[in-house]
N, C-alpha and C positions, 0 to 999 in steps of 0.2 A: 336379813338375820336382822339381828340393834343391835343393840349395847347394850344396858340394860342398867337403868341409873333410876336412881330416889334422889329426890329432894325437897328438900329442911331451908328454915325464914324463911320470912314473908318476904313474897309474890314480890314484885319491885323497885326493891336495892340492889346496890351491885354483887352482879358475877360474882362465885368464881369456884372452879369445873374440875373435882377431883378426879383423878380418873388410876386407878389401881391394878393395882401387875399381880405376881405369881407368891402367891395361894388364896387370894382377895377374894370378897363378894361386894361389893359399895360399902361399905361399911365397916370393913372389921379389921383395917389395917391401920387404922389410923386416929385410933384412941379418944381423946376430948377433945379433936382437933374441927370437928364437922358441927358438933355440939355446942363450942366458943363461940367460931367464927359464924352459927346462925343465928344469935343474939343478934351482929349487926348486918349480914352479907343475907342473900339469897345463893347457898352453895345446892350444888347438884349435885352426886354423884355419881359414876361412873365407876360398872369392871364392867372387865372381856367377855364379848361371848360366852356362854356357859359357865362364866365361873360364879350364877346370885344362885344355880335350877339343878349344871352338875351337865347338860343335856348338849350336847359336841355336834353336826355335823362328822361322815365320817373322815376322818384327815385331816378336821380342824379346819384352818381358815391360814392364806397366806400370811404378812405384813403386812403386803399391798391390798389384800380385802380388810382387816382390823382398819389399818389407817381410812381407806373410804367408808368403810360401813360409820366408827366411832366416828365422820368427816357431817353426815349423813342425818346421824342421833343427834350427836351437837346443834342441827343447821336447830329439826324438830324444834327438840327442845325449846330451843330457842326462840323459837315461834310461839311456841305455849304457853314463853311469859312476857310474850306482848313485845318481842322487838330482834329479829332475825342477823343485824350489823349491831349488836354490840357489842362490844370487845371482852373479854374475862380476864380477871385473872385463873392462870394457871398450876396446878399444885397433883404433882404427877409422882409416879413415887413405881421402882422396878422396869418388866414391862409395859406400861405406863409408861415411864419412865424414859422408855427407848422411840417406842409408838409415838408418844404422844412429842417430843423431839421432832418426827422422820412428820406426826404434824403439821406443827410449827413451822418447819420447811418449804410445809407446801402451801397452810391460806396462813403469810403471817400475819393478814391484816383483821385475823381475827383476838387476833390476843395482845392485850396488854400488852401483861407480865407474865415470865415464868418463874416458878419453885421445882429443884429437882431434891428426889430426894438418890442418894445410892449412888443409882446407875448418871454417867455420862459418857462425852464421845471419847467411846473404846477403841481408838487407832492399830493398834495392836500389842496384846499383851504377853507378857516377855518373863520367863524364868515360873519364880514356883506360881502369881499367877496365871498362870494358861496354864501349869498345870489342872491346878485346884477348879476353873471352870472348867475346861474341856473335862472335867474327873467328870462330875456331876451335871452339865446343859447334854453332855454327853451319854449318861448313863436316865434322863429323866427323856430323851429323843428317842430311844436307842428305848425302853419302856411302853411309848408309846407304841413304835409302831410293833410291837406282839403286843401289845393292846389290841389291834387292828387286824391284825390275823384273828380267821375261822374256826367257826366252835369254840375251846378254852383260849384261846388269845386272849380276853380280858380274868384271866381267873390269873393267867400265869404271869401277868403284869400284871397285878394286885399285888399277889405274893412277892414279885420284884422287888414292890413299892415299899410293901410293908420291911422284907429285908433290909432294906437300904436305911429304912428312918428308921428302924431299930440299932441295926451294925457300925453303921458307917462310924466311924473316928471322928470324935471332932474336928480333928484339923487335916481333914478328906471331907469339909463341909465350910462352906466360902462363910456362911453367921452362925460362927457358935452360940454367943448367945442369943437369939433369935427367939422367944417365947410369940411361937401362932395362936391366935389370938380365935382362930375357925378351929374347932377339934375338929378330930385328928380323922370323921369317920368319914366328913362333909369333902377333906383333899380326892377325890380318886382321880383316878388315872387317867380322866377324859380334860384333865384339867393341863395333862403334861405339852396339848397340843401347841401352845409356841416355839418351846426347846425344836419339840420335830422336824417345824415347818424353818423355824432360824437354821436347822443344822441340814439338813436330809430331807427339808422341800426342793420340790424345784424350784423354785428362787431362794432356796437358800445355800448358806458358805461353803459348804461339797461339791453341791451342783452347778451352781450358775453366782461364783466367790464375788464380779466384778458388778454384773450385776443383783445382783442378794437390795436389799432397801435397808443403804447405814444415815444416823441423823448428822447433823456436818450444826458447824458452833464459832461464826457470828451466823442466824438460822437463817438469815437471807442476801442474796447477793444483790436484790436487784435496789441500786439506787435511789428511785422511787421510794420506799420502799426501809420502815427504819426496822432492826430484825430488837422482836420484846428483849427487854433485859432476863437479865435469868442470877437469882442462887440456889446454887447448889449446894448440897448439906449430905452428908457422907457419914458414918459411924466410924471408928478410930480401931475398936477391936473389935476387928479380922480377920480375916484370914488370905481373902483376896479384896480387891478394891477391880472397882467395877466403871473407873472413866482413866485415862490415859494421866496421864503426868502434864501434861500440855494445857491439857481439858482442866 
């Protein structure tokens, strides 16, 4: 399995790699950004497996699997560009930010610079932040768990997801002002698997807290490898923030 990818701009230019998160396909979450950058750069736009066509293997993919799958997909894509050793600018968002930062931790030599949106290094959320984050993430994790039940599991999960998006008050959602550009019909329960894997999966928070994959910054402790510089941006009109104060 590989990450879906769409390519824009003239081949041979400086490469920008985009990695999107939930619930976006390769291009839906970037607005006009890719169009503008593709005028001067080669843009490779990735999304998580299954987020382009909705097809996901049972129980989804662990975060470690996603990191290594992304590495193999990016390596192949850069070989097609003509140079698999080039350093790229990395623009990441949401789950793409979490997995992307973990990717840079392991493969910093691949990345020239990083621009991350909304999701930073989350050490220990507290108080209301913790409540909001756990509320919706645990909801999505259990919706995905229900979807894997035989016979009517998928039906029940889709009903639960529809009720959540319809009835959950805005103050119980992390980003009440978000306008998701993808049609609701494309956001199926199959796309909820990262939440299940992070919280309830074999390598997740509640089953393997110490062993779960977490990003860190600076990206590398290796004195022989320079940590790529990072620009971090986040929205301020939110009910919960996905970065620690120290970050």
